[in-house]
C-alpha positions in Angstrom: 31.7 -117.3 30.7 35.3 -116.9 29.7 38.2 -116.6 32.2 40.6 -115.9 30.2 42.2 -117.0 27.0 45.3 -118.8 26.4 48.0 -117.8 23.1 51.0 -120.4 22.6 54.4 -118.6 22.3 57.7 -119.9 21.1 60.0 -116.9 23.5 57.9 -116.2 26.8 60.0 -113.1 27.5 59.3 -112.0 23.6 55.4 -112.8 25.0 55.6 -110.3 28.2 57.4 -107.8 26.7 54.2 -107.6 24.1 51.3 -107.9 26.4 52.3 -106.2 29.9 52.3 -103.0 28.3 48.9 -103.5 27.2 47.8 -104.9 29.8 48.7 -101.8 31.9 46.9 -100.0 29.2 43.7 -101.6 30.6 44.8 -100.9 34.3 46.1 -104.6 35.2 49.0 -106.1 35.3 50.6 -110.5 36.1 47.6 -111.8 37.2 50.0 -115.4 37.4 53.1 -116.1 36.1 54.9 -119.6 36.0 58.2 -120.4 34.0 56.3 -121.3 30.7 53.1 -119.4 31.1 51.6 -116.0 32.2 48.7 -114.6 32.9 47.0 -111.1 32.6 44.5 -109.7 34.3 42.5 -109.6 37.5 41.6 -112.0 39.2 37.5 -112.1 40.1 37.6 -109.2 37.2 37.4 -109.2 33.9 38.3 -112.0 31.4 42.4 -112.3 30.9 45.1 -113.0 28.5 47.7 -115.6 28.6 51.0 -116.6 27.3 52.1 -120.0 27.4 54.3 -122.3 26.0 52.5 -125.1 24.3 52.3 -128.0 27.1 53.4 -130.9 24.7 56.9 -129.4 24.2 56.1 -128.6 20.3 56.0 -125.4 18.2 53.5 -123.3 19.1 51.6 -121.9 16.0 48.2 -119.6 15.5 44.6 -120.5 15.1 43.5 -119.5 11.5 40.3 -117.4 12.1 40.8 -117.5 15.6 41.6 -113.6 17.1 41.3 -112.1 20.6 38.7 -109.5 20.7 40.2 -106.7 24.3 37.1 -104.6 25.0 37.9 -100.7 25.4 36.8 -97.3 27.0 36.9 -95.6 24.2 38.6 -94.0 21.3 41.2 -92.9 22.5 42.3 -96.8 24.0 41.5 -98.5 21.0 44.0 -96.2 19.5 46.7 -96.4 22.0 46.4 -100.3 23.0 47.0 -100.8 18.6 50.1 -97.8 19.3 51.6 -100.2 22.6 51.5 -103.1 19.9 53.3 -102.0 17.3 55.3 -100.4 19.8 56.0 -104.0 21.3 57.1 -106.2 17.8 52.6 -106.3 17.2 51.8 -105.7 13.7 49.1 -103.6 11.8 46.2 -106.2 10.6 43.9 -102.8 10.2 44.5 -99.4 11.7 42.1 -97.9 14.0 38.4 -96.8 12.9 35.1 -97.5 12.2 33.5 -101.3 10.8 30.3 -101.2 9.5 27.5 -99.4 9.0 25.8 -97.9 12.6 22.7 -99.8 14.2 19.6 -98.7 14.3 20.9 -96.5 17.1 23.2 -95.3 15.4 26.1 -96.9 17.2 29.2 -98.1 15.3 31.8 -101.1 15.5 34.7 -99.3 16.4 37.9 -101.4 16.2 42.1 -102.1 15.2 43.9 -105.0 14.6 46.6 -106.6 15.5 49.1 -109.4 15.9 51.4 -110.0 18.4 54.8 -111.1 18.1 54.0 -114.7 17.0 51.6 -113.8 15.1 48.1 -114.5 16.6 45.6 -111.5 16.1 43.7 -109.5 18.5 41.8 -106.5 18.5 40.7 -103.6 20.5 37.3 -102.6 19.7 34.3 -100.9 21.6 30.8 -100.1 20.2 30.2 -96.8 20.3 28.1 -93.5 18.4 29.3 -91.8 15.6 30.5 -88.8 14.9 
């Protein structure tokens, strides 16, 4: 249902330095790249992420309560995405680990939370068996 999510940035080059390595870890690259807009993903693939300078010319700001979740393939990838984010100007909003209690099938929500350099909140997550 979702094709891509767009996040505002006040510095597109800085956003590119943050999102390029995250996208590479997910096995994708830039699918659109214009002067004020970059989208990462795979055409006809899973939903992508885009960064853009606001069309109205005003400063970009973060949405309070807004977050983009990136589905990882395993716990190691959650850790790698978190590490990549922090190494490229992101900030920690919650280290990798299980959240909540396992469901009736023994699955637990496993996630790491971080913000991009503009303050947009993201997480890397998966549903995984309890260890």
